C-alpha positions in Angstrom: 113.1 113.7 116.9 113.0 110.5 118.3 116.3 109.4 116.9 117.8 112.8 118.3 116.6 112.3 121.5 118.1 109.1 122.0 121.8 109.5 120.7 121.3 113.0 122.8 120.6 111.4 126.1 123.4 108.8 125.6 126.8 108.8 127.2 129.7 109.5 124.6 131.0 106.0 125.8 127.9 104.0 125.1 128.9 101.4 122.2 125.0 101.3 120.8 125.6 104.8 119.7 129.5 105.2 119.3 130.7 103.0 116.7 134.0 101.3 116.5 136.5 102.4 113.9 136.3 99.3 111.7 132.1 99.9 111.3 132.3 103.6 111.6 128.9 105.5 109.9 129.7 109.1 109.9 127.5 111.6 108.8 127.0 112.3 105.5 129.0 115.2 104.2 128.1 116.9 100.9 130.5 117.1 98.0 131.1 120.4 96.4 131.5 118.7 93.0 128.7 115.9 93.1 126.3 117.1 95.9 127.6 113.8 97.6 130.9 113.0 99.6 131.9 109.8 97.5 132.8 108.1 101.0 129.5 108.3 102.1 128.0 106.5 99.1 129.2 103.4 100.2 126.9 101.3 102.1 128.0 101.5 106.3 126.5 99.9 109.4 126.9 97.8 112.4 125.1 95.7 115.2 125.7 96.9 118.8 124.3 96.1 122.2 121.7 98.0 123.7 123.1 99.8 126.7 122.9 103.1 128.6 120.0 105.8 127.7 118.9 104.0 124.1 118.0 100.8 126.6 116.1 103.2 128.9 114.4 104.9 126.0 113.4 101.8 124.1 112.0 100.7 127.9 109.9 103.9 128.0 108.7 103.7 124.1 107.7 100.0 123.4 109.3 97.4 125.9 107.5 96.3 129.2 107.6 93.1 131.1 105.6 90.6 129.5 107.2 91.3 125.8 108.2 88.1 124.4 111.9 89.0 124.0 114.2 90.4 127.1 116.2 93.8 126.2 119.1 91.6 126.4 118.3 89.8 123.2 117.6 93.0 121.1 120.2 94.8 119.1 120.7 98.0 117.7 121.6 97.8 114.1 122.4 101.0 112.5 122.0 101.4 108.6 122.8 103.9 106.0 120.0 104.6 103.5 118.9 106.8 100.3 116.3 109.2 101.4 113.3 110.4 99.2 115.8 113.6 98.3 118.8 111.6 97.3 120.6 112.5 100.2 122.5 109.5 102.5 121.2 109.3 106.0 121.8 106.6 108.8 119.0 105.0 110.9 118.7 102.8 113.9 116.6 99.8 113.7 116.2 97.5 117.0 116.1 93.9 116.0 116.5 90.5 117.6 120.0 89.3 117.8 118.8 86.3 115.7 118.4 88.2 112.6 120.1 91.1 113.1 122.9 90.1 110.8 120.7 88.9 107.9 118.8 92.4 108.0 122.0 94.4 107.8 122.7 92.6 104.8 119.3 93.4 103.2 119.9 97.0 104.1 123.5 96.8 102.1 121.4 95.5 99.4 118.7 98.3 99.3 121.5 101.1 99.9 123.9 99.6 96.8 120.4 99.3 94.7 119.4 103.1 95.9 115.9 102.4 97.0 114.4 105.4 98.6 113.4 105.0 102.3 111.6 108.3 104.1 113.1 107.6 107.2 114.3 105.3 109.7 114.3 105.6 113.3 113.2 103.8 116.4 109.5 102.7 116.8 107.5 105.2 118.9 105.2 104.4 121.6 102.0 102.3 120.3 99.1 104.5 120.2 95.5 104.2 118.5 95.7 104.8 115.0 95.6 108.2 113.6 93.5 108.3 110.3 94.9 111.6 109.2 98.4 110.6 109.9 101.3 111.2 107.6 103.8 109.9 109.5 106.2 107.5 107.5 108.7 105.8 109.5 110.2 102.4 108.8 110.8 100.9 112.1 111.2 97.6 113.4 111.1 96.3 117.0 107.6 97.5 118.7 105.9 95.2 121.6 102.1 95.5 120.4 99.1 93.5 119.3 99.0 92.9 115.6 97.1 95.2 113.4 93.4 94.0 113.3 93.9 91.4 116.0 94.4 92.6 119.4 94.3 89.0 120.9 97.9 88.1 119.2 101.2 90.0 119.5 102.6 91.5 116.5 105.5 89.8 114.8 107.3 93.4 115.5 107.2 92.0 119.4 109.9 89.5 118.8 112.1 92.1 117.3 111.8 89.7 114.0 109.7 92.4 111.4 110.4 95.3 109.6 107.8 98.1 108.3 109.4 100.1 105.1 107.7 103.3 103.9 104.2 102.7 105.8 102.9 105.2 103.8 103.5 104.0 100.4 103.0 100.7 101.2 99.7 100.6 103.4 98.0 98.4 105.4 94.8 97.3 102.9 91.9 95.2 104.6 89.9 92.8 102.6 87.2 95.5 101.8 89.7 97.7 100.4 90.0 100.2 103.2 93.3 101.0 104.5 94.3 102.4 108.4 95.3 105.7 107.6 93.5 108.3 105.2 96.9 109.8 103.6 97.7 106.3 102.4 94.2 105.8 100.3 96.1 106.9 96.8 99.0 104.0 97.5 95.9 101.3 97.4 96.5 101.2 93.8 99.6 99.2 93.1 99.7 99.7 89.9 101.4 102.8 90.1 105.1 103.4 90.6 105.9 106.2 92.9 108.9 106.7 95.0 108.9 104.5 98.1 106.4 102.1 96.7 107.3 98.2 97.1 106.2 95.7 94.1 106.2 92.2 93.5 109.6 90.8 92.5 111.6 94.1 93.3 114.6 94.4 95.0 113.2 95.1 98.3 111.2 91.7 98.2 113.7 89.9 96.8 116.5 90.9 99.5 114.1 89.8 102.1 113.3 86.9 100.6 116.8 85.9 100.1 117.2 85.8 104.1 113.8 83.6 104.5 111.4 86.4 105.3 107.8 86.9 104.1 106.2 89.8 102.6 102.9 91.0 103.7 102.2 91.9 100.1 101.6 88.5 99.4 98.9 87.6 102.0 95.9 86.4 100.4 92.7 88.1 102.8 94.6 91.3 103.7 97.5 93.1 102.4 100.2 94.8 104.6 102.7 96.1 101.8 105.0 97.5 104.1 105.7 94.6 106.6 108.3 91.8 106.5 109.0 89.2 108.8 110.9 86.2 109.7 108.0 84.0 110.2 105.8 85.3 107.1 103.0 86.8 109.5 
């Protein structure tokens, strides 16, 4: 819904939404023979400035004066991905311009390996944790406090952190509790379920290749969804 709003409200000439032909990311078109058009099974993506309604949407949702990165330093990164149903979709990430190209490389590798991502979209407005929420949104920039540490800004506030499949890869406190009740079944990391991230898998390797750290390697708490430039 967030993505649809951003696209629907944006001028057709807005370069953050309309992609140049050289970097075009068309909507996937089913094939009558295979169920997937071969043209859509090739990764496509691009990096664009924040302009027009997209910029205003982000300002309304999760950017405000005092955030550590100015809007001019953020970029809209569109990536193609495989969802949990084996369908090709395209979603937006907002990232610091310093890391945008590296993260695009990561998602190219995830697409080629067909790692499933439930949904990629712009982060919603920060709000208190909903213990029963089953929202499973992979996203990036979000100017807010770090989870469990309200006095410190999250690395998402700088545009150099990404969360992937939060439901299947929960934030687990040192006492074993999770932020959302719906994520409790995924505390058992010996399980192999769609969308889960494990040590040494393609997701961890792909982010490590660009020098990013994984919250699943933290010592006291575990944030299995979380990857960041600084490792925090």
